[in-house]
C-alpha positions as CSV (number, residue, x, y, z in Angstrom):
1,M,9.5,14.6,17.4
2,T,8.0,11.3,16.3
3,N,4.8,10.8,14.5
4,A,3.4,7.5,15.7
5,F,0.4,7.7,13.3
6,W,2.8,7.9,10.3
7,F,4.9,5.0,11.7
8,A,1.9,2.8,12.3
9,G,0.2,3.7,9.0
10,G,3.4,3.0,7.1
11,L,4.0,-0.4,8.8
12,L,0.4,-1.4,8.1
13,G,0.8,-0.3,4.4
14,L,4.0,-2.2,3.9
15,S,2.4,-5.3,5.6
16,V,-0.5,-5.1,3.2
17,A,2.1,-5.0,0.3
18,L,3.8,-8.2,1.6
19,V,0.5,-10.0,2.1
20,H,-0.7,-8.8,-1.4
21,A,2.4,-10.1,-3.0
22,R,2.5,-13.5,-1.3
23,I,-1.2,-14.4,-1.4
24,G,-1.7,-12.8,-4.8
25,Q,1.1,-14.9,-6.3
26,Q,-0.4,-18.1,-4.9
27,L,-4.1,-17.4,-5.7
28,I,-4.1,-15.1,-8.7
29,V,-0.8,-15.2,-10.7
30,A,0.4,-18.8,-10.3
31,P,-2.9,-20.5,-11.2
32,T,-3.2,-18.7,-14.6
33,T,-2.7,-21.3,-17.3
34,G,-3.1,-21.0,-21.0
35,L,-1.3,-17.7,-21.3
36,S,1.6,-17.1,-23.5
37,E,4.9,-16.6,-21.8
38,V,4.8,-12.9,-22.6
39,R,1.3,-12.4,-21.2
40,A,2.2,-14.4,-18.1
41,R,5.2,-12.1,-17.5
42,V,3.1,-9.0,-18.0
43,L,0.4,-10.2,-15.7
44,T,3.0,-11.0,-13.0
45,G,4.8,-7.7,-13.4
46,V,1.7,-5.6,-13.4
47,F,0.2,-7.4,-10.4
48,H,3.3,-7.1,-8.3
49,L,4.0,-3.4,-9.2
50,S,1.3,-2.3,-6.7
51,S,3.0,-4.4,-4.0
52,V,6.3,-2.8,-4.7
53,Y,4.9,0.7,-4.7
54,W,2.8,0.1,-1.5
55,F,5.9,-1.4,0.2
56,A,8.2,1.5,-0.8
57,L,5.6,4.2,0.3
58,G,4.9,2.4,3.5
59,A,8.6,2.2,4.4
60,A,9.0,5.9,3.5
61,V,6.1,7.1,5.6
62,A,7.1,4.8,8.5
63,L,10.6,6.4,8.4
64,A,9.0,9.8,8.2
65,G,7.4,9.0,11.5
66,V,10.6,8.4,13.3
67,M,13.1,10.7,11.6
68,P,13.8,14.2,12.8
69,P,11.4,16.8,11.3
70,G,12.3,17.8,7.7
71,V,10.6,19.3,4.7
72,W,10.2,15.9,3.0
73,Q,8.0,14.2,5.5
74,R,4.7,15.9,4.8
75,P,4.9,15.5,1.0
76,V,5.8,11.8,1.5
77,A,2.8,11.3,3.8
78,W,0.5,13.1,1.4
79,V,1.6,11.1,-1.6
80,T,1.2,7.9,0.4
81,F,-2.2,9.0,1.8
82,L,-3.5,9.6,-1.8
83,I,-2.1,6.5,-3.3
84,Y,-3.3,4.2,-0.5
85,A,-6.7,6.0,-0.6
86,T,-7.1,5.4,-4.4
87,G,-6.0,1.8,-3.9
88,A,-8.6,1.2,-1.1
89,A,-11.3,2.9,-3.2
90,A,-10.4,0.8,-6.4
91,N,-10.3,-2.4,-4.3
92,F,-13.7,-1.6,-2.8
93,W,-15.2,-0.8,-6.2
94,A,-13.7,-3.8,-8.0
95,T,-14.7,-6.3,-5.3
96,R,-17.9,-4.6,-4.2
97,G,-16.5,-4.5,-0.7
98,R,-16.0,-8.2,-0.4
99,H,-12.2,-8.2,-0.1
100,F,-10.3,-7.3,3.1
101,G,-7.6,-5.4,1.3
102,W,-9.6,-2.2,1.0
103,V,-10.2,-2.2,4.8
104,A,-6.5,-2.6,5.6
105,L,-5.5,0.2,3.2
106,A,-8.3,2.4,4.5
107,V,-7.0,1.9,8.1
108,S,-3.6,2.9,6.9
109,V,-5.1,6.0,5.2
110,L,-6.8,7.0,8.4
111,L,-3.6,6.6,10.4
112,I,-1.6,8.6,7.9
113,G,-4.3,11.2,7.8
114,W,-4.3,11.6,11.6
115,G,-0.6,12.0,11.4
116,L,-1.0,14.7,8.8
117,A,-3.5,16.5,11.0
118,D,-1.1,16.1,14.0
119,A,2.0,17.2,12.2
């Protein structure tokens, strides 16, 4: 049995991760000047950690949507749901809703949530 909601939510989440990494590197990380080498590396690493985690979770929940049923899929979907939801909420709060990232993560959260309700 496939779960199209998990698959779609996972693909959207990993797409958000790729866009976050690419655009964020160009617009946020690269333009920083005047930082020591250590601070620049820390900023780069911390910024991209969220992209790596979002990508990995998106891939895992997308795979959960197409793999044969098993005990691991619901926990993966729940963890992804919660992490994406906190990411969307934090993005909304930090940008006062003026950034498209929270919307994309929120849509992914809805898709994964529908998949959880459907599973």
